[in-house]
C-alpha positions in Angstrom: -81.2 117.6 16.0 -82.6 115.0 18.3 -79.7 112.7 18.1 -78.9 111.4 21.5 -82.2 111.5 23.4 -81.6 109.7 26.7 -83.1 106.2 26.5 -84.9 106.6 29.8 -86.0 110.1 29.5 -89.6 109.2 29.1 -89.6 106.0 31.2 -87.6 106.1 34.3 -88.6 109.4 36.0 -91.4 111.9 36.2 -91.2 114.9 33.9 -89.8 117.1 36.6 -87.5 114.8 38.5 -83.8 114.3 37.7 -83.2 111.3 35.5 -80.7 109.8 37.8 -81.0 108.6 41.3 -77.9 110.7 42.3 -79.6 113.9 41.2 -82.7 113.3 43.3 -81.0 113.4 46.6 -80.4 116.6 48.5 -81.1 120.2 47.4 -80.6 121.1 43.8 -77.3 122.8 42.9 -77.7 126.2 41.2 -76.6 126.0 37.6 -73.9 128.4 36.4 -76.0 129.1 33.3 -79.7 129.6 33.3 -81.8 127.0 31.5 -82.9 129.5 28.8 -79.3 130.2 27.9 -78.5 126.5 27.7 -81.7 126.0 25.7 -80.4 128.5 23.2 -76.9 127.0 23.1 -78.4 123.5 22.4 -80.5 125.0 19.6 -77.4 126.5 18.0 -75.3 123.3 18.4 -77.9 121.1 16.8 -78.7 123.7 14.1 -75.1 123.9 13.1 -74.7 120.1 13.1 -76.1 119.8 9.6 -73.5 122.3 8.4 -70.8 120.3 10.1 -72.0 117.1 8.4 -71.9 118.8 5.0 -68.3 120.0 5.6 -67.2 116.6 6.9 -68.5 114.7 3.9 -66.4 117.0 1.6 -63.3 115.2 2.8 -64.4 111.9 4.2 -66.9 109.1 3.3 -70.3 109.3 5.1 -69.6 106.2 7.2 -66.3 107.7 8.3 -68.0 110.9 9.3 -70.5 109.0 11.4 -67.8 106.8 13.0 -65.7 109.9 13.9 -68.8 111.6 15.2 -69.6 108.7 17.5 -66.0 108.2 18.7 -65.7 111.8 19.9 -69.2 112.0 21.2 -68.8 108.8 23.2 -65.5 110.0 24.6 -67.1 113.1 26.0 -69.9 111.2 27.7 -67.4 108.6 28.9 -65.4 111.3 30.7 -68.6 112.5 32.5 -69.5 108.9 33.4 -66.0 108.5 35.0 -66.3 111.9 36.8 -69.7 111.0 38.2 -68.6 107.5 39.0 -71.5 105.9 37.2 -71.3 102.4 35.9 -72.5 101.0 32.6 -75.6 98.9 32.6 -75.4 95.2 33.3 -77.4 92.2 32.0 -77.4 90.6 28.6 -81.0 91.5 27.9 -80.4 95.2 28.6 -77.4 95.2 26.3 -79.4 93.5 23.6 -82.0 96.2 23.7 -79.3 98.9 23.7 -77.9 97.3 20.5 -81.2 97.9 18.8 -81.7 101.4 20.2 -78.1 102.3 19.2 -78.9 101.3 15.6 -82.2 103.2 15.5 -81.2 106.4 17.4 -77.6 106.8 16.4 -75.9 104.6 13.9 -78.6 104.5 11.3 -79.9 108.1 11.3 -76.4 109.6 11.6 -75.3 107.6 8.6 -78.4 108.4 6.6 -78.0 112.1 7.1 -74.3 112.0 6.1 -75.2 110.1 2.9 -78.1 112.4 2.2 -76.0 115.5 2.4 -73.8 114.2 -0.4 -76.6 115.3 -2.8 -78.9 117.6 -0.9 -78.3 121.0 0.9 -77.8 121.0 4.6 -80.8 123.3 4.8 -83.1 120.7 3.4 -81.6 118.0 5.7 -82.3 120.2 8.7 -85.9 120.8 7.6 -86.4 117.0 7.1 -85.2 116.5 10.6 -88.1 118.7 11.8 -90.5 116.0 10.6 -89.5 113.7 13.5 -92.3 114.9 15.8 -94.8 114.2 13.0 -93.5 110.7 12.5 -93.4 110.1 16.2 -97.0 111.2 16.8 -98.2 109.1 13.9 -96.4 106.0 15.1 -97.2 106.5 18.8 -100.9 106.6 18.1 -100.6 103.2 16.6 -97.9 101.6 18.8 -98.7 103.2 22.2 -102.1 102.6 23.7 -101.9 105.8 25.8 -101.5 108.1 22.8 -104.9 108.1 21.4 -105.7 109.9 18.2 -107.6 113.2 18.7 -108.8 115.8 16.2 -106.0 118.2 17.3 -103.3 115.5 16.6 -104.8 114.4 13.3 -105.1 118.0 12.2 -101.5 118.6 13.2 -100.3 115.6 11.2 -102.2 116.7 8.1 -100.8 120.3 8.4 -97.3 119.0 9.0 -97.2 116.7 6.0 -98.7 119.4 3.9 -95.6 121.4 4.9 -93.4 118.6 3.8 -95.1 118.6 0.3 -94.5 122.4 0.2 -90.8 122.0 1.0 -90.5 119.3 -1.7 -92.4 121.4 -4.3 -95.1 118.9 -5.0 -97.1 121.3 -7.2 -94.2 121.4 -9.6 -94.0 117.6 -9.8 -90.9 117.6 -7.5 -88.8 119.0 -10.3 -85.1 119.4 -9.4 -85.5 117.3 -6.2 -82.9 114.7 -5.4 -85.2 111.8 -4.4 -82.4 109.6 -3.1 -80.9 112.2 -0.7 -84.3 113.5 0.4 -85.6 110.0 1.1 -82.5 109.2 3.2 -83.0 112.4 5.2 -86.7 111.6 5.8 -85.9 108.0 6.7 -83.3 109.2 9.2 -86.0 111.4 10.8 -88.4 108.5 10.9 -85.7 106.3 12.6 -85.7 108.5 15.7 -89.3 108.0 16.8 -89.1 104.3 16.0 -86.1 104.1 18.3 -87.9 106.2 21.0 -90.9 103.9 20.9 -88.7 100.8 21.1 -86.8 102.2 24.1 -90.0 103.1 25.8 -91.3 99.6 25.4 -88.1 97.7 26.3 -85.9 99.8 28.7 -88.6 101.3 30.9 -87.9 100.7 34.5 -84.5 99.2 33.9 -83.2 100.8 37.1 -80.2 102.4 35.3 -79.8 106.2 35.0 -80.3 108.0 31.7 -76.6 108.9 31.6 -75.5 105.3 32.1 -77.9 104.0 29.4 -77.0 106.6 26.8 -73.3 106.2 27.4 -73.7 102.5 26.8 -75.9 103.2 23.7 -73.3 105.5 22.2 -70.6 102.9 22.9 -72.6 100.2 21.1 -73.3 102.6 18.2 -69.6 103.3 17.9 -68.9 99.5 17.8 -71.5 99.0 15.1 -70.0 101.7 12.9 -66.5 100.4 13.6 -67.6 97.0 12.1 -69.5 98.5 9.1 -67.2 101.3 8.0 -64.2 99.1 6.9 -66.6 97.0 4.8 -67.8 99.9 2.7 -64.9 102.4 2.8 -61.1 102.4 2.5 -58.7 104.1 4.8 -58.2 107.7 3.7 -54.8 108.4 2.0 -54.9 112.0 3.3 -56.7 113.8 6.1 -58.1 117.2 5.1 -57.9 119.5 8.2 -61.2 121.4 7.7 -63.5 118.4 7.3 -61.6 116.6 10.2 -62.2 119.5 12.5 -65.8 119.5 11.5 -66.1 115.9 12.4 -64.4 116.5 15.8 -66.8 119.3 16.5 -69.8 117.3 15.3 -68.9 114.5 17.7 -67.5 116.3 20.8 -69.9 119.2 20.7 -72.9 118.2 18.4 -73.3 114.8 20.1 -71.4 114.5 23.4 -71.8 118.0 24.8 -75.3 118.4 23.3 -76.5 115.3 25.0 -75.2 116.5 28.4 -76.9 119.9 27.9 -80.1 118.2 27.0 -79.7 115.8 29.9 -79.5 118.8 32.3 -82.5 120.5 30.7 -84.7 117.5 31.0 -83.8 117.2 34.6 -84.4 120.8 35.3 -87.4 121.9 33.2 -88.8 118.5 32.1 -88.9 116.8 28.7 -91.9 118.8 27.4 -90.0 122.1 27.6 -86.7 120.6 26.6 -88.1 119.0 23.4 -89.2 122.5 22.2 -85.6 122.9 20.9 -86.8 120.8 17.9 -88.7 123.8 16.5 -85.6 126.0 16.5 -83.2 123.6 14.9 -84.4 123.9 11.2 -84.4 127.7 11.5 -80.8 127.7 12.6 -79.8 125.0 10.1 -81.3 127.0 7.3 -79.7 130.2 8.3 -76.3 128.5 8.7 -76.5 126.8 5.4 -77.4 130.0 3.5 -75.0 132.3 5.4 -71.9 130.0 5.8 -72.2 127.6 2.9 -73.9 129.9 0.4 -76.7 127.4 -0.3 -79.6 128.6 -2.4 -83.0 128.9 -0.9 -86.4 129.0 -2.7 -89.5 130.5 -1.1 -91.1 127.1 -0.7 -88.4 125.9 1.6 -88.9 128.4 4.5 -92.7 128.5 4.0 -92.9 124.7 4.1 -90.7 124.6 7.1 -93.0 127.0 9.0 -96.0 124.8 8.1 -94.1 121.7 9.2 -93.3 123.2 12.6 -96.8 124.5 13.0 -98.2 121.0 12.4 -95.6 119.4 14.8 -96.4 122.0 17.5 -100.1 121.2 17.1 -99.6 117.5 17.6 -97.6 118.1 20.8 -100.1 120.6 22.3 -102.8 119.7 24.7 -106.2 121.2 25.0 -106.9 123.3 28.1 -108.9 121.6 30.7 -112.1 123.4 31.3 -112.5 124.5 35.0 -115.3 122.6 36.7 -117.8 124.5 38.9 -118.8 122.5 41.9 -122.5 121.7 42.0 -124.4 123.3 44.8 -127.5 121.6 46.2 -130.8 123.7 46.0 -132.1 125.6 49.0 -135.0 124.4 51.0 -137.2 126.9 49.2 -136.4 125.3 45.8 -134.0 128.1 44.6 -130.4 127.3 43.8 -127.4 128.7 45.6 -125.0 130.7 43.5 -121.7 128.9 43.0 -118.8 130.2 45.0 -116.5 132.2 42.8 -113.0 133.5 43.5 -114.4 137.0 44.1 -116.9 135.7 46.6 -114.1 133.6 48.3 -111.8 136.6 48.6 -114.6 138.7 50.2 -115.3 136.1 52.9 -113.4 136.0 56.2 -110.8 133.3 56.4 -109.7 133.5 52.8 -106.4 135.1 52.0 
């Protein structure tokens, strides 16, 4: 689940450089865990997040689940900020933009997913989350001048949304589908790319590290939910242990720790590789919902999910650049020289 994408991940650094100034100085420290293992751990964490949301809403109101999630997630990131001695951003304009990004990337989608899972299975919520790259590509082609529409991207969007219709059972007239819950899950997935585009336009080149910006963003999102939650819910009279533990895990692990892992992956292997985790999340969410919660699964759900992921992957792919053969001027006799190939180069003296 792309829940805490660092605000500056696509704006403040190159794809292969560390997102903070502190990480760019000196030799890189060797990680205790390889990036492939951390990539797998992040996939599992975000895949199981939808199960934890479902369990949390069995004992607490959706806004309370979201507030608890943000409190524990912010606490984890705050501890790391203190350990790294990083400061929160400064400037009223930066905090104003962070207020909007906190709403779009945290408070709103987290709450919508929690409300959605009151009436839809966690498996469906996880698959709806996989549509974020599709929404993002569609919006970026309109809002960002550098993301021009291509045949490959348009085809990917068409295939992806065909997968959405397959998941929802369009040929059956959407029979048995909970429109309210499904719409909330899809709206939550749409909120993420809207937030990413907003951050890219407003916080690019702010001079603050990704860790500092995201810590502030989570703090603002927590404050937003702290204001909203008492207006729509009442204080619980009892505190079920199982749902409470699910909320703690959802916040501390599914939000705080997951962001830190993603933060490290982006710094080490770049955002393109790190974002591939999106394609594993719905698979794990579906398996967890069926195996742990006993949720039913019709054939159209996994088939549609595969189509969605195929379309999303196609929108993110780039065509291979064709190798150019340097032109060689004709000989004096009018014939053309043969282009120098790698085999020719290797056979000549001076080429290793």
